[in-house]
N, CA, C and O atoms as CSV, one atom per row, in Angstrom:
chain,resi,resn,atom,element,x,y,z
A,1,MET,N,N,0.836,-1.172,0.000
A,1,MET,CA,C,0.000,0.000,0.000
A,1,MET,C,C,0.891,1.249,0.000
A,1,MET,O,O,1.930,1.289,0.659
A,2,LEU,N,N,0.469,2.240,-0.736
A,2,LEU,CA,C,1.241,3.475,-0.794
A,2,LEU,C,C,0.960,4.331,0.435
A,2,LEU,O,O,-0.186,4.470,0.864
A,3,SER,N,N,2.014,4.898,0.988
A,3,SER,CA,C,1.897,5.731,2.187
A,3,SER,C,C,1.318,7.101,1.839
A,3,SER,O,O,1.245,7.484,0.671
A,4,ASP,N,N,0.911,7.824,2.870
A,4,ASP,CA,C,0.430,9.188,2.680
A,4,ASP,C,C,1.510,10.062,2.054
A,4,ASP,O,O,1.200,10.938,1.246
A,5,ARG,N,N,2.773,9.839,2.411
A,5,ARG,CA,C,3.879,10.627,1.828
A,5,ARG,C,C,3.992,10.378,0.330
A,5,ARG,O,O,4.180,11.316,-0.445
A,6,THR,N,N,3.877,9.117,-0.079
A,6,THR,CA,C,3.968,8.793,-1.504
A,6,THR,C,C,2.768,9.348,-2.256
A,6,THR,O,O,2.921,9.904,-3.343
A,7,LEU,N,N,1.585,9.203,-1.693
A,7,LEU,CA,C,0.388,9.761,-2.325
A,7,LEU,C,C,0.506,11.277,-2.454
A,7,LEU,O,O,0.129,11.840,-3.482
A,8,ALA,N,N,1.023,11.940,-1.425
A,8,ALA,CA,C,1.213,13.394,-1.482
A,8,ALA,C,C,2.219,13.765,-2.568
A,8,ALA,O,O,2.022,14.746,-3.285
A,9,PHE,N,N,3.295,12.989,-2.694
A,9,PHE,CA,C,4.296,13.231,-3.736
A,9,PHE,C,C,3.642,13.135,-5.116
A,9,PHE,O,O,3.804,14.029,-5.946
A,10,LEU,N,N,2.906,12.053,-5.356
A,10,LEU,CA,C,2.257,11.857,-6.655
A,10,LEU,C,C,1.201,12.928,-6.913
A,10,LEU,O,O,1.105,13.445,-8.026
A,11,ASP,N,N,0.414,13.264,-5.903
A,11,ASP,CA,C,-0.613,14.297,-6.065
A,11,ASP,C,C,0.000,15.661,-6.364
A,11,ASP,O,O,-0.537,16.412,-7.178
A,12,GLU,N,N,1.112,15.990,-5.719
A,12,GLU,CA,C,1.785,17.265,-5.980
A,12,GLU,C,C,2.332,17.299,-7.404
A,12,GLU,O,O,2.232,18.319,-8.087
A,13,HIS,N,N,2.904,16.194,-7.847
A,13,HIS,CA,C,3.381,16.133,-9.233
A,13,HIS,C,C,2.203,16.332,-10.198
A,13,HIS,O,O,2.311,17.099,-11.154
A,14,CYS,N,N,1.089,15.650,-9.952
A,14,CYS,CA,C,-0.089,15.792,-10.815
A,14,CYS,C,C,-0.598,17.230,-10.817
A,14,CYS,O,O,-0.972,17.755,-11.865
A,15,ARG,N,N,-0.613,17.862,-9.659
A,15,ARG,CA,C,-1.066,19.249,-9.569
A,15,ARG,C,C,-0.214,20.160,-10.452
A,15,ARG,O,O,-0.742,20.971,-11.214
A,16,LYS,N,N,1.111,20.018,-10.342
A,16,LYS,CA,C,2.017,20.832,-11.166
A,16,LYS,C,C,1.806,20.547,-12.648
A,16,LYS,O,O,1.787,21.468,-13.465
A,17,SER,N,N,1.652,19.291,-12.988
A,17,SER,CA,C,1.466,18.901,-14.379
A,17,SER,C,C,0.155,19.460,-14.939
A,17,SER,O,O,0.123,19.969,-16.059
A,18,HIS,N,N,-0.921,19.364,-14.160
A,18,HIS,CA,C,-2.223,19.860,-14.617
A,18,HIS,C,C,-2.262,21.381,-14.683
A,18,HIS,O,O,-2.986,21.941,-15.506
A,19,GLU,N,N,-1.500,22.057,-13.835
A,19,GLU,CA,C,-1.401,23.516,-13.935
A,19,GLU,C,C,-0.752,23.918,-15.248
A,19,GLU,O,O,-1.180,24.875,-15.893
A,20,THR,N,N,0.277,23.189,-15.640
A,20,THR,CA,C,1.000,23.495,-16.874
A,20,THR,C,C,0.225,23.044,-18.107
A,20,THR,O,O,0.246,23.720,-19.135
A,21,PHE,N,N,-0.451,21.918,-18.009
A,21,PHE,CA,C,-1.196,21.334,-19.131
A,21,PHE,C,C,-2.646,21.099,-18.693
A,21,PHE,O,O,-3.024,19.964,-18.406
A,22,PRO,N,N,-3.472,22.173,-18.637
A,22,PRO,CA,C,-4.816,22.050,-18.085
A,22,PRO,C,C,-5.731,21.087,-18.844
A,22,PRO,O,O,-6.699,20.587,-18.272
A,23,GLU,N,N,-5.448,20.821,-20.100
A,23,GLU,CA,C,-6.267,19.876,-20.862
A,23,GLU,C,C,-5.669,18.476,-20.855
A,23,GLU,O,O,-6.214,17.561,-21.472
A,24,GLY,N,N,-4.570,18.310,-20.170
A,24,GLY,CA,C,-3.901,17.009,-20.104
A,24,GLY,C,C,-3.283,16.834,-18.737
A,24,GLY,O,O,-3.971,16.885,-17.717
A,25,GLY,N,N,-1.974,16.626,-18.723
A,25,GLY,CA,C,-1.266,16.456,-17.462
A,25,GLY,C,C,-1.004,15.003,-17.146
A,25,GLY,O,O,-1.119,14.132,-18.008
A,26,THR,N,N,-0.650,14.752,-15.895
A,26,THR,CA,C,-0.265,13.418,-15.441
A,26,THR,C,C,-1.435,12.701,-14.777
A,26,THR,O,O,-2.202,13.296,-14.020
A,27,LEU,N,N,-1.552,11.421,-15.075
A,27,LEU,CA,C,-2.449,10.497,-14.388
A,27,LEU,C,C,-1.611,9.311,-13.939
A,27,LEU,O,O,-0.575,9.022,-14.538
A,28,TRP,N,N,-2.045,8.626,-12.899
A,28,TRP,CA,C,-1.297,7.449,-12.454
A,28,TRP,C,C,-2.256,6.388,-11.934
A,28,TRP,O,O,-3.364,6.686,-11.488
A,29,THR,N,N,-1.795,5.136,-12.004
A,29,THR,CA,C,-2.528,3.986,-11.479
A,29,THR,C,C,-1.543,3.098,-10.736
A,29,THR,O,O,-0.427,2.864,-11.198
A,30,TYR,N,N,-1.971,2.606,-9.579
A,30,TYR,CA,C,-1.151,1.705,-8.772
A,30,TYR,C,C,-1.845,0.350,-8.705
A,30,TYR,O,O,-3.049,0.271,-8.464
A,31,THR,N,N,-1.072,-0.716,-8.919
A,31,THR,CA,C,-1.578,-2.084,-8.849
A,31,THR,C,C,-0.705,-2.885,-7.898
A,31,THR,O,O,0.520,-2.756,-7.907
A,32,GLU,N,N,-1.339,-3.711,-7.080
A,32,GLU,CA,C,-0.622,-4.622,-6.193
A,32,GLU,C,C,-1.214,-6.012,-6.388
A,32,GLU,O,O,-2.434,-6.176,-6.402
A,33,ALA,N,N,-0.345,-7.013,-6.539
A,33,ALA,CA,C,-0.805,-8.371,-6.804
A,33,ALA,C,C,-0.089,-9.360,-5.893
A,33,ALA,O,O,1.136,-9.481,-5.937
A,34,ALA,N,N,-0.855,-10.064,-5.072
A,34,ALA,CA,C,-0.293,-11.045,-4.143
A,34,ALA,C,C,0.135,-12.310,-4.882
A,34,ALA,O,O,-0.568,-12.783,-5.774
A,35,HIS,N,N,1.282,-12.848,-4.509
A,35,HIS,CA,C,1.788,-14.136,-5.006
A,35,HIS,C,C,1.928,-14.177,-6.533
A,35,HIS,O,O,1.713,-15.224,-7.144
A,36,GLN,N,N,2.288,-13.038,-7.154
A,36,GLN,CA,C,2.367,-13.003,-8.612
A,36,GLN,C,C,3.668,-12.434,-9.156
A,36,GLN,O,O,3.812,-12.307,-10.372
A,37,ALA,N,N,4.614,-12.090,-8.299
A,37,ALA,CA,C,5.869,-11.515,-8.793
A,37,ALA,C,C,6.596,-12.479,-9.718
A,37,ALA,O,O,7.220,-12.049,-10.687
A,38,HIS,N,N,6.527,-13.764,-9.438
A,38,HIS,CA,C,7.257,-14.749,-10.244
A,38,HIS,C,C,6.769,-14.784,-11.693
A,38,HIS,O,O,7.532,-15.171,-12.578
A,39,THR,N,N,5.520,-14.393,-11.962
A,39,THR,CA,C,5.024,-14.388,-13.341
A,39,THR,C,C,4.887,-12.988,-13.923
A,39,THR,O,O,5.132,-12.794,-15.114
A,40,ARG,N,N,4.503,-12.019,-13.120
A,40,ARG,CA,C,4.214,-10.691,-13.659
A,40,ARG,C,C,5.435,-9.780,-13.754
A,40,ARG,O,O,5.477,-8.907,-14.620
A,41,PHE,N,N,6.429,-9.962,-12.883
A,41,PHE,CA,C,7.558,-9.033,-12.862
A,41,PHE,C,C,8.363,-9.105,-14.156
A,41,PHE,O,O,8.641,-8.070,-14.762
A,42,ARG,N,N,8.734,-10.278,-14.581
A,42,ARG,CA,C,9.480,-10.453,-15.840
A,42,ARG,C,C,8.601,-11.161,-16.866
A,42,ARG,O,O,8.996,-12.172,-17.446
A,43,ASP,N,N,7.432,-10.631,-17.077
A,43,ASP,CA,C,6.451,-11.239,-17.971
A,43,ASP,C,C,6.952,-11.212,-19.414
A,43,ASP,O,O,7.127,-10.140,-19.993
A,44,SER,N,N,7.179,-12.373,-19.984
A,44,SER,CA,C,7.714,-12.466,-21.349
A,44,SER,C,C,6.686,-12.034,-22.391
A,44,SER,O,O,7.049,-11.802,-23.544
A,45,ARG,N,N,5.432,-11.923,-22.021
A,45,ARG,CA,C,4.392,-11.476,-22.960
A,45,ARG,C,C,4.345,-9.957,-23.089
A,45,ARG,O,O,3.690,-9.439,-23.993
A,46,ARG,N,N,5.023,-9.241,-22.208
A,46,ARG,CA,C,5.008,-7.778,-22.222
A,46,ARG,C,C,5.844,-7.283,-23.393
A,46,ARG,O,O,7.021,-7.621,-23.511
A,47,HIS,N,N,5.229,-6.478,-24.263
A,47,HIS,CA,C,5.950,-5.920,-25.411
A,47,HIS,C,C,5.664,-4.435,-25.508
A,47,HIS,O,O,4.500,-4.035,-25.476
A,48,PRO,N,N,6.668,-3.622,-25.623
A,48,PRO,CA,C,8.073,-3.990,-25.461
A,48,PRO,C,C,8.352,-4.364,-24.012
A,48,PRO,O,O,7.628,-3.952,-23.105
A,49,PRO,N,N,9.392,-5.135,-23.805
A,49,PRO,CA,C,9.686,-5.590,-22.446
A,49,PRO,C,C,10.205,-4.449,-21.565
A,49,PRO,O,O,10.806,-3.491,-22.050
A,50,ALA,N,N,9.959,-4.578,-20.271
A,50,ALA,CA,C,10.526,-3.630,-19.305
A,50,ALA,C,C,12.013,-3.927,-19.153
A,50,ALA,O,O,12.454,-5.064,-19.320
A,51,GLU,N,N,12.769,-2.895,-18.838
A,51,GLU,CA,C,14.225,-3.017,-18.704
A,51,GLU,C,C,14.651,-2.580,-17.306
A,51,GLU,O,O,13.816,-2.245,-16.466
A,52,ALA,N,N,15.941,-2.587,-17.074
A,52,ALA,CA,C,16.476,-2.153,-15.778
A,52,ALA,C,C,16.033,-0.720,-15.487
A,52,ALA,O,O,15.904,0.096,-16.399
A,53,MET,N,N,15.804,-0.427,-14.220
A,53,MET,CA,C,15.379,0.913,-13.805
A,53,MET,C,C,16.387,1.940,-14.293
A,53,MET,O,O,17.593,1.769,-14.113
A,54,ASN,N,N,15.890,3.016,-14.915
A,54,ASN,CA,C,16.736,4.072,-15.453
A,54,ASN,C,C,16.337,5.388,-14.788
A,54,ASN,O,O,15.343,6.006,-15.170
A,55,ILE,N,N,17.109,5.809,-13.800
A,55,ILE,CA,C,16.790,7.003,-13.020
A,55,ILE,C,C,16.795,8.260,-13.885
A,55,ILE,O,O,16.003,9.172,-13.647
A,56,ASP,N,N,17.678,8.324,-14.889
A,56,ASP,CA,C,17.717,9.485,-15.781
A,56,ASP,C,C,16.426,9.603,-16.584
A,56,ASP,O,O,15.890,10.700,-16.739
A,57,GLU,N,N,15.923,8.476,-17.096
A,57,GLU,CA,C,14.671,8.515,-17.853
A,57,GLU,C,C,13.490,8.877,-16.960
A,57,GLU,O,O,12.607,9.628,-17.375
A,58,LEU,N,N,13.467,8.350,-15.737
A,58,LEU,CA,C,12.392,8.717,-14.809
A,58,LEU,C,C,12.441,10.213,-14.518
A,58,LEU,O,O,11.402,10.873,-14.505
A,59,ALA,N,N,13.622,10.749,-14.287
A,59,ALA,CA,C,13.768,12.184,-14.031
A,59,ALA,C,C,13.329,13.003,-15.241
A,59,ALA,O,O,12.658,14.024,-15.090
A,60,THR,N,N,13.704,12.560,-16.435
A,60,THR,CA,C,13.286,13.237,-17.667
A,60,THR,C,C,11.772,13.228,-17.786
A,60,THR,O,O,11.161,14.238,-18.135
A,61,TRP,N,N,11.168,12.081,-17.492
A,61,TRP,CA,C,9.708,11.949,-17.556
A,61,TRP,C,C,9.044,12.932,-16.597
A,61,TRP,O,O,8.149,13.677,-16.996
A,62,LEU,N,N,9.474,12.940,-15.339
A,62,LEU,CA,C,8.879,13.825,-14.338
A,62,LEU,C,C,9.053,15.296,-14.719
A,62,LEU,O,O,8.123,16.092,-14.587
A,63,GLN,N,N,10.239,15.646,-15.188
A,63,GLN,CA,C,10.527,17.032,-15.558
A,63,GLN,C,C,9.656,17.477,-16.729
A,63,GLN,O,O,9.054,18.550,-16.677
A,64,ALA,N,N,9.583,16.667,-17.783
A,64,ALA,CA,C,8.788,17.025,-18.960
A,64,ALA,C,C,7.300,17.100,-18.621
A,64,ALA,O,O,6.595,17.979,-19.117
A,65,ALA,N,N,6.826,16.194,-17.786
A,65,ALA,CA,C,5.410,16.186,-17.413
A,65,ALA,C,C,5.021,17.426,-16.611
A,65,ALA,O,O,3.841,17.765,-16.516
A,66,GLU,N,N,6.020,18.100,-16.033
A,66,GLU,CA,C,5.766,19.359,-15.329
A,66,GLU,C,C,6.059,20.566,-16.215
A,66,GLU,O,O,6.011,21.703,-15.746
A,67,GLY,N,N,6.365,20.327,-17.500
A,67,GLY,CA,C,6.476,21.407,-18.465
A,67,GLY,C,C,7.863,21.858,-18.838
A,67,GLY,O,O,8.000,22.823,-19.590
A,68,ASN,N,N,8.907,21.203,-18.346
A,68,ASN,CA,C,10.272,21.609,-18.676
A,68,ASN,C,C,10.892,20.568,-19.600
A,68,ASN,O,O,11.230,19.462,-19.177
A,69,PHE,N,N,11.035,20.945,-20.878
A,69,PHE,CA,C,11.575,20.028,-21.881
A,69,PHE,C,C,13.053,20.267,-22.156
A,69,PHE,O,O,13.604,19.723,-23.113
A,70,GLY,N,N,13.694,21.072,-21.329
A,70,GLY,CA,C,15.108,21.387,-21.501
A,70,GLY,C,C,16.009,20.295,-20.954
A,70,GLY,O,O,15.559,19.186,-20.669
A,71,PRO,N,N,17.302,20.625,-20.809
A,71,PRO,CA,C,18.260,19.663,-20.252
A,71,PRO,C,C,17.823,19.203,-18.857
A,71,PRO,O,O,17.167,19.937,-18.118
A,72,LEU,N,N,18.197,17.996,-18.529
A,72,LEU,CA,C,17.828,17.404,-17.246
A,72,LEU,C,C,18.414,18.217,-16.091
A,72,LEU,O,O,19.609,18.509,-16.070
A,73,LEU,N,N,17.563,18.578,-15.137
A,73,LEU,CA,C,17.963,19.402,-14.002
A,73,LEU,C,C,18.255,18.547,-12.771
A,73,LEU,O,O,17.643,17.493,-12.599
A,74,PRO,N,N,19.180,18.983,-11.912
A,74,PRO,CA,C,19.450,18.254,-10.668
A,74,PRO,C,C,18.192,18.079,-9.807
A,74,PRO,O,O,18.028,17.048,-9.155
A,75,ALA,N,N,17.313,19.072,-9.802
A,75,ALA,CA,C,16.080,18.962,-9.009
A,75,ALA,C,C,15.201,17.820,-9.507
A,75,ALA,O,O,14.533,17.159,-8.712
A,76,SER,N,N,15.197,17.586,-10.806
A,76,SER,CA,C,14.415,16.480,-11.367
A,76,SER,C,C,15.039,15.138,-11.019
A,76,SER,O,O,14.325,14.165,-10.774
A,77,MET,N,N,16.361,15.079,-10.994
A,77,MET,CA,C,17.043,13.852,-10.559
A,77,MET,C,C,16.702,13.561,-9.098
A,77,MET,O,O,16.448,12.413,-8.731
A,78,ALA,N,N,16.696,14.594,-8.276
A,78,ALA,CA,C,16.351,14.418,-6.865
A,78,ALA,C,C,14.899,13.973,-6.716
A,78,ALA,O,O,14.582,13.140,-5.865
A,79,GLN,N,N,14.028,14.526,-7.538
A,79,GLN,CA,C,12.620,14.140,-7.507
A,79,GLN,C,C,12.452,12.658,-7.870
A,79,GLN,O,O,11.686,11.946,-7.220
A,80,ALA,N,N,13.155,12.198,-8.890
A,80,ALA,CA,C,13.092,10.791,-9.297
A,80,ALA,C,C,13.626,9.886,-8.190
A,80,ALA,O,O,13.036,8.849,-7.887
A,81,GLN,N,N,14.737,10.284,-7.594
A,81,GLN,CA,C,15.319,9.495,-6.503
A,81,GLN,C,C,14.365,9.428,-5.316
A,81,GLN,O,O,14.226,8.379,-4.687
A,82,THR,N,N,13.715,10.537,-5.014
A,82,THR,CA,C,12.749,10.564,-3.913
A,82,THR,C,C,11.596,9.607,-4.176
A,82,THR,O,O,11.189,8.867,-3.281
A,83,LEU,N,N,11.067,9.613,-5.393
A,83,LEU,CA,C,9.965,8.706,-5.716
A,83,LEU,C,C,10.376,7.252,-5.521
A,83,LEU,O,O,9.632,6.473,-4.927
A,84,LEU,N,N,11.552,6.882,-6.014
A,84,LEU,CA,C,12.010,5.499,-5.850
A,84,LEU,C,C,12.232,5.145,-4.381
A,84,LEU,O,O,11.911,4.036,-3.954
A,85,GLU,N,N,12.777,6.075,-3.614
A,85,GLU,CA,C,12.981,5.833,-2.179
A,85,GLU,C,C,11.650,5.660,-1.456
A,85,GLU,O,O,11.527,4.801,-0.583
A,86,LEU,N,N,10.659,6.466,-1.810
A,86,LEU,CA,C,9.332,6.336,-1.208
A,86,LEU,C,C,8.719,4.976,-1.533
A,86,LEU,O,O,8.175,4.309,-0.654
A,87,LEU,N,N,8.809,4.571,-2.794
A,87,LEU,CA,C,8.258,3.274,-3.198
A,87,LEU,C,C,8.974,2.129,-2.490
A,87,LEU,O,O,8.340,1.180,-2.028
A,88,ARG,N,N,10.280,2.225,-2.410
A,88,ARG,CA,C,11.059,1.177,-1.730
A,88,ARG,C,C,10.672,1.092,-0.248
A,88,ARG,O,O,10.511,-0.004,0.290
A,89,ALA,N,N,10.523,2.238,0.404
A,89,ALA,CA,C,10.152,2.256,1.822
A,89,ALA,C,C,8.725,1.743,2.035
A,89,ALA,O,O,8.468,0.995,2.978
A,90,ASP,N,N,7.812,2.139,1.173
A,90,ASP,CA,C,6.409,1.721,1.313
A,90,ASP,C,C,6.221,0.232,1.076
A,90,ASP,O,O,5.515,-0.444,1.825
A,91,LEU,N,N,6.860,-0.272,0.026
A,91,LEU,CA,C,6.534,-1.605,-0.476
A,91,LEU,C,C,7.573,-2.664,-0.148
A,91,LEU,O,O,7.290,-3.858,-0.245
A,92,GLY,N,N,8.764,-2.245,0.237
A,92,GLY,CA,C,9.831,-3.206,0.496
A,92,GLY,C,C,10.271,-3.933,-0.757
A,92,GLY,O,O,10.715,-5.079,-0.695
A,93,ALA,N,N,10.149,-3.268,-1.895
A,93,ALA,CA,C,10.500,-3.902,-3.172
A,93,ALA,C,C,11.997,-4.191,-3.238
A,93,ALA,O,O,12.821,-3.357,-2.863
A,94,ASP,N,N,12.331,-5.376,-3.717
A,94,ASP,CA,C,13.726,-5.792,-3.901
A,94,ASP,C,C,14.234,-5.471,-5.298
A,94,ASP,O,O,15.420,-5.205,-5.491
A,95,GLU,N,N,13.325,-5.498,-6.272
A,95,GLU,CA,C,13.716,-5.341,-7.672
A,95,GLU,C,C,12.804,-4.339,-8.360
A,95,GLU,O,O,11.618,-4.229,-8.051
A,96,PHE,N,N,13.391,-3.612,-9.300
A,96,PHE,CA,C,12.656,-2.631,-10.088
A,96,PHE,C,C,12.942,-2.859,-11.567
A,96,PHE,O,O,14.082,-3.123,-11.950
A,97,LEU,N,N,11.916,-2.759,-12.389
A,97,LEU,CA,C,12.053,-2.712,-13.841
A,97,LEU,C,C,11.316,-1.470,-14.324
A,97,LEU,O,O,10.498,-0.899,-13.602
A,98,TRP,N,N,11.614,-1.064,-15.545
A,98,TRP,CA,C,11.161,0.226,-16.058
A,98,TRP,C,C,10.777,0.099,-17.516
A,98,TRP,O,O,11.463,-0.562,-18.295
A,99,TYR,N,N,9.679,0.733,-17.880
A,99,TYR,CA,C,9.281,0.881,-19.281
A,99,TYR,C,C,8.990,2.355,-19.505
A,99,TYR,O,O,8.324,2.992,-18.689
A,100,TYR,N,N,9.491,2.898,-20.610
A,100,TYR,CA,C,9.347,4.326,-20.898
A,100,TYR,C,C,9.067,4.506,-22.378
A,100,TYR,O,O,9.755,3.938,-23.226
A,101,GLN,N,N,8.042,5.309,-22.683
A,101,GLN,CA,C,7.710,5.634,-24.063
A,101,GLN,C,C,7.446,7.125,-24.134
A,101,GLN,O,O,6.681,7.663,-23.333
A,102,ASN,N,N,8.076,7.797,-25.091
A,102,ASN,CA,C,7.885,9.226,-25.282
A,102,ASN,C,C,7.563,9.470,-26.743
A,102,ASN,O,O,8.428,9.343,-27.609
A,103,ASP,N,N,6.312,9.822,-27.012
A,103,ASP,CA,C,5.879,10.111,-28.379
A,103,ASP,C,C,5.832,11.609,-28.656
A,103,ASP,O,O,5.268,12.032,-29.665
A,104,GLY,N,N,6.412,12.410,-27.778
A,104,GLY,CA,C,6.430,13.853,-27.964
A,104,GLY,C,C,5.231,14.539,-27.341
A,104,GLY,O,O,5.402,15.420,-26.499
A,105,HIS,N,N,4.025,14.161,-27.730
A,105,HIS,CA,C,2.820,14.783,-27.171
A,105,HIS,C,C,2.192,13.946,-26.057
A,105,HIS,O,O,1.263,14.396,-25.385
A,106,LEU,N,N,2.701,12.729,-25.863
A,106,LEU,CA,C,2.282,11.910,-24.735
A,106,LEU,C,C,3.429,11.015,-24.314
A,106,LEU,O,O,4.270,10.633,-25.127
A,107,MET,N,N,3.451,10.684,-23.021
A,107,MET,CA,C,4.501,9.810,-22.478
A,107,MET,C,C,3.849,8.794,-21.548
A,107,MET,O,O,2.904,9.106,-20.824
A,108,ASN,N,N,4.371,7.581,-21.583
A,108,ASN,CA,C,3.977,6.526,-20.654
A,108,ASN,C,C,5.221,6.060,-19.924
A,108,ASN,O,O,6.313,6.016,-20.489
A,109,ALA,N,N,5.040,5.716,-18.665
A,109,ALA,CA,C,6.140,5.156,-17.884
A,109,ALA,C,C,5.553,4.161,-16.893
A,109,ALA,O,O,4.575,4.460,-16.207
A,110,ASP,N,N,6.145,2.990,-16.821
A,110,ASP,CA,C,5.715,1.960,-15.878
A,110,ASP,C,C,6.889,1.581,-14.991
A,110,ASP,O,O,7.983,1.297,-15.477
A,111,ILE,N,N,6.653,1.581,-13.691
A,111,ILE,CA,C,7.649,1.101,-12.736
A,111,ILE,C,C,7.127,-0.221,-12.181
A,111,ILE,O,O,6.168,-0.249,-11.410
A,112,HIS,N,N,7.770,-1.312,-12.585
A,112,HIS,CA,C,7.419,-2.654,-12.122
A,112,HIS,C,C,8.301,-2.972,-10.922
A,112,HIS,O,O,9.505,-2.718,-10.944
A,113,MET,N,N,7.693,-3.533,-9.868
A,113,MET,CA,C,8.435,-3.820,-8.641
A,113,MET,C,C,8.069,-5.205,-8.121
A,113,MET,O,O,6.936,-5.660,-8.271
A,114,ALA,N,N,9.051,-5.866,-7.507
A,114,ALA,CA,C,8.822,-7.183,-6.910
A,114,ALA,C,C,9.402,-7.210,-5.506
A,114,ALA,O,O,10.473,-6.665,-5.239
A,115,ARG,N,N,8.662,-7.859,-4.618
A,115,ARG,CA,C,9.150,-8.127,-3.266
A,115,ARG,C,C,9.236,-9.647,-3.149
A,115,ARG,O,O,8.219,-10.334,-3.051
A,116,ARG,N,N,10.456,-10.154,-3.160
A,116,ARG,CA,C,10.694,-11.596,-3.222
A,116,ARG,C,C,10.280,-12.343,-1.957
A,116,ARG,O,O,9.922,-13.518,-2.039
A,117,SER,N,N,10.317,-11.703,-0.796
A,117,SER,CA,C,10.032,-12.404,0.461
A,117,SER,C,C,8.635,-13.024,0.479
A,117,SER,O,O,8.429,-14.064,1.105
A,118,ASP,N,N,7.678,-12.398,-0.201
A,118,ASP,CA,C,6.322,-12.955,-0.252
A,118,ASP,C,C,5.760,-13.001,-1.673
A,118,ASP,O,O,4.552,-13.136,-1.869
A,119,ASN,N,N,6.665,-12.884,-2.678
A,119,ASN,CA,C,6.278,-13.037,-4.083
A,119,ASN,C,C,5.222,-12.008,-4.498
A,119,ASN,O,O,4.316,-12.312,-5.274
A,120,ARG,N,N,5.351,-10.788,-3.971
A,120,ARG,CA,C,4.367,-9.741,-4.251
A,120,ARG,C,C,4.850,-8.865,-5.403
A,120,ARG,O,O,6.036,-8.552,-5.509
A,121,TYR,N,N,3.910,-8.477,-6.259
A,121,TYR,CA,C,4.179,-7.663,-7.443
A,121,TYR,C,C,3.468,-6.320,-7.292
A,121,TYR,O,O,2.348,-6.246,-6.788
A,122,PHE,N,N,4.145,-5.260,-7.740
A,122,PHE,CA,C,3.586,-3.914,-7.698
A,122,PHE,C,C,3.843,-3.241,-9.043
A,122,PHE,O,O,4.836,-3.527,-9.712
A,123,LEU,N,N,2.945,-2.352,-9.427
A,123,LEU,CA,C,3.101,-1.604,-10.665
A,123,LEU,C,C,2.592,-0.188,-10.450
A,123,LEU,O,O,1.472,0.015,-9.981
A,124,LEU,N,N,3.423,0.792,-10.795
A,124,LEU,CA,C,2.995,2.186,-10.831
A,124,LEU,C,C,3.042,2.619,-12.287
A,124,LEU,O,O,4.114,2.706,-12.887
A,125,GLU,N,N,1.865,2.890,-12.853
A,125,GLU,CA,C,1.756,3.341,-14.241
A,125,GLU,C,C,1.566,4.851,-14.239
A,125,GLU,O,O,0.721,5.380,-13.517
A,126,LEU,N,N,2.354,5.532,-15.046
A,126,LEU,CA,C,2.281,6.984,-15.170
A,126,LEU,C,C,1.959,7.337,-16.619
A,126,LEU,O,O,2.562,6.796,-17.546
A,127,TRP,N,N,1.006,8.246,-16.807
A,127,TRP,CA,C,0.667,8.733,-18.143
A,127,TRP,C,C,0.712,10.250,-18.131
A,127,TRP,O,O,0.361,10.886,-17.137
A,128,TRP,N,N,1.142,10.814,-19.231
A,128,TRP,CA,C,1.145,12.263,-19.372
A,128,TRP,C,C,0.791,12.602,-20.807
A,128,TRP,O,O,1.184,11.894,-21.735
A,129,SER,N,N,0.041,13.696,-20.992
A,129,SER,CA,C,-0.234,14.188,-22.342
A,129,SER,C,C,-0.501,15.691,-22.298
A,129,SER,O,O,-0.805,16.262,-21.251
A,130,PHE,N,N,-0.375,16.314,-23.485
A,130,PHE,CA,C,-0.713,17.729,-23.622
A,130,PHE,C,C,-2.208,17.936,-23.406
A,130,PHE,O,O,-2.630,18.925,-22.806
A,131,ASP,N,N,-3.008,16.982,-23.908
A,131,ASP,CA,C,-4.476,17.122,-23.814
A,131,ASP,C,C,-5.152,15.806,-23.534
A,131,ASP,O,O,-6.378,15.752,-23.426
């Protein structure tokens, strides 16, 4: 379950994104699945497949979704690191995978997480668009 701190982080990001892109902005969905990490975390049916967590891409995603398409800023790197730390603290995830798609006017990002001690799977899906 996501903590109040993590929910506040995501809600604040969405607020900034929606202020910048009132007809679009960021949306997110969280999924938790008991006893399914062994099949869902490295699901071979997923196309394109998720890859190793890429903090630079996550930071780029967060920065662009808040309206800054310039060079990657240290504040955005810190924001990405904070999100991962919050997720790790909330969920006790041992492993992270990442999927990122940027079509210019819309972006998708999925953070896949597994907690091996109880075979639990987590997914945070992020969407952003101009409209």
